[in-house]
Backbone as numpy.savetxt, mean C-alpha at the origin, in Angstrom:
# Nx Ny Nz CAx CAy CAz Cx Cy Cz
-12.84 -10.49 0.09 -13.68 -9.31 0.09 -12.80 -8.06 0.09
-13.19 -7.07 -0.67 -12.42 -5.84 -0.74 -12.70 -4.95 0.47
-11.63 -4.32 0.93 -11.74 -3.38 2.04 -11.19 -2.05 1.53
-11.98 -1.00 1.65 -11.59 0.31 1.15 -10.95 1.12 2.28
-9.84 1.76 1.96 -9.16 2.66 2.90 -8.90 3.98 2.17
-8.97 5.06 2.94 -8.75 6.39 2.39 -7.45 6.97 2.90
-6.76 7.69 2.03 -5.48 8.31 2.36 -5.44 9.70 1.76
-4.60 10.54 2.34 -4.31 11.85 1.78 -2.93 11.76 1.15
-2.89 11.85 -0.17 -1.64 11.73 -0.92 -1.40 13.00 -1.72
-0.31 13.65 -1.48 0.03 14.90 -2.19 -1.09 15.92 -2.04
-1.71 15.96 -0.87 -2.75 16.94 -0.61 -4.13 16.59 -1.13
-4.28 15.41 -1.70 -5.58 14.99 -2.23 -6.02 13.70 -1.53
-7.30 13.60 -1.23 -7.84 12.37 -0.65 -8.08 11.36 -1.75
-7.73 10.13 -1.48 -7.99 9.05 -2.42 -8.35 7.80 -1.64
-9.12 6.95 -2.24 -9.51 5.69 -1.62 -8.98 4.53 -2.46
-8.57 3.50 -1.77 -8.05 2.30 -2.43 -8.77 1.10 -1.85
-9.24 0.21 -2.71 -9.90 -1.01 -2.28 -9.02 -2.20 -2.61
-8.63 -2.93 -1.58 -7.82 -4.14 -1.73 -8.40 -5.24 -0.84
-8.04 -6.46 -1.14 -8.43 -7.58 -0.30 -7.72 -7.48 1.05
-8.36 -8.02 2.10 -7.81 -7.97 3.46 -6.39 -8.53 3.52
-6.12 -9.58 2.75 -4.80 -10.20 2.78 -3.71 -9.24 2.31
-4.01 -8.42 1.30 -3.04 -7.43 0.84 -2.82 -6.37 1.90
-3.90 -5.89 2.52 -3.76 -4.89 3.58 -2.91 -5.43 4.72
-3.08 -6.70 5.07 -2.30 -7.29 6.16 -0.81 -7.28 5.84
-0.46 -7.64 4.61 0.95 -7.63 4.21 1.49 -6.20 4.20
0.72 -5.27 3.67 1.17 -3.87 3.62 1.34 -3.29 5.02
0.44 -3.62 5.93 0.58 -3.16 7.31 1.84 -3.73 7.94
2.12 -4.99 7.67 3.34 -5.62 8.18 4.58 -4.90 7.62
4.57 -4.60 6.34 5.69 -3.88 5.72 5.89 -2.51 6.35
4.80 -1.81 6.57 4.89 -0.48 7.18 5.50 -0.58 8.58
5.04 -1.54 9.39 5.59 -1.72 10.73 7.07 -2.06 10.66
7.46 -2.88 9.70 8.87 -3.26 9.55 9.74 -2.05 9.23
9.16 -1.05 8.60 9.88 0.19 8.26 9.68 1.27 9.32
9.01 0.91 10.43 8.68 1.89 11.47 7.93 3.08 10.89
7.01 2.80 10.00 6.22 3.84 9.34 4.74 3.54 9.54
3.94 4.57 9.42 2.50 4.36 9.43 2.10 3.76 8.07
0.92 3.16 8.04 0.43 2.64 6.76 0.29 3.78 5.76
-0.18 4.94 6.22 -0.34 6.09 5.32 1.01 6.52 4.73
2.05 6.54 5.55 3.38 6.92 5.05 3.91 5.88 4.07
3.66 4.61 4.35 4.10 3.55 3.45 3.38 3.66 2.11
2.08 3.87 2.15 1.30 4.03 0.92 1.77 5.26 0.15
2.08 6.35 0.86 2.57 7.56 0.19 3.88 7.29 -0.54
4.75 6.49 0.06 6.02 6.16 -0.59 5.77 5.35 -1.87
4.89 4.36 -1.78 4.55 3.57 -2.97 3.94 4.47 -4.04
3.07 5.38 -3.61 2.43 6.31 -4.55 3.48 7.16 -5.27
4.48 7.63 -4.55 5.50 8.48 -5.14 6.37 7.73 -6.14
6.47 6.40 -5.98 7.35 5.60 -6.83 6.64 4.89 -7.98
5.32 4.99 -8.05 4.56 4.12 -8.95 4.49 4.58 -10.40
4.82 5.81 -10.70 4.73 6.30 -12.06 3.28 6.35 -12.52
3.00 5.82 -13.71 1.65 5.86 -14.29 0.78 4.67 -13.86
1.36 3.75 -13.12 0.64 2.55 -12.69 -0.47 2.92 -11.69
-1.63 2.31 -11.77 -2.68 2.58 -10.78 -2.20 2.26 -9.37
-2.64 3.04 -8.39 -2.18 2.86 -7.02 -2.52 1.48 -6.49
-3.72 1.00 -6.72 -4.10 -0.33 -6.22 -3.17 -1.41 -6.78
-2.83 -1.31 -8.05 -1.91 -2.29 -8.65 -0.53 -2.19 -8.03
-0.04 -0.98 -7.83 1.27 -0.77 -7.23 1.31 -1.34 -5.81
0.23 -1.17 -5.06 0.19 -1.71 -3.70 0.14 -3.23 -3.71
-0.62 -3.80 -4.61 -0.66 -5.27 -4.70 0.71 -5.83 -5.07
1.39 -5.18 -6.01 2.72 -5.65 -6.41 3.74 -5.47 -5.28
3.62 -4.41 -4.50 4.50 -4.22 -3.35 4.28 -5.32 -2.33
3.01 -5.67 -2.09 2.70 -6.75 -1.16 3.23 -8.08 -1.68
3.08 -8.33 -2.96 3.56 -9.56 -3.56 5.08 -9.65 -3.44
5.77 -8.55 -3.73 7.24 -8.55 -3.61 7.67 -8.82 -2.18
6.98 -8.23 -1.22 7.31 -8.46 0.18 7.07 -9.91 0.57
5.97 -10.48 0.10 5.66 -11.88 0.41 6.72 -12.80 -0.21
7.12 -12.51 -1.42 8.14 -13.34 -2.08 9.48 -13.24 -1.37
9.75 -12.05 -0.80 11.02 -11.84 -0.09 10.97 -12.39 1.33
9.79 -12.86 1.74 9.66 -13.45 3.06 9.44 -12.45 4.17
8.95 -11.26 3.82 8.71 -10.23 4.85 7.32 -10.32 5.34
């Protein structure tokens, strides 16, 4: 099931809907970096280029899972 979360990125509010499992991995990654989830998402947003934010977040979670984080 998709879970929607809202963030303020570059001064604009945006919402992202991801499955709970992706949010769990992203939250773990943020904690590992001693960052808030919002700060972690902002970093991914800044690095994603033209890729949709939801896709960039899913790929970040996948990379972390593959790396064993």
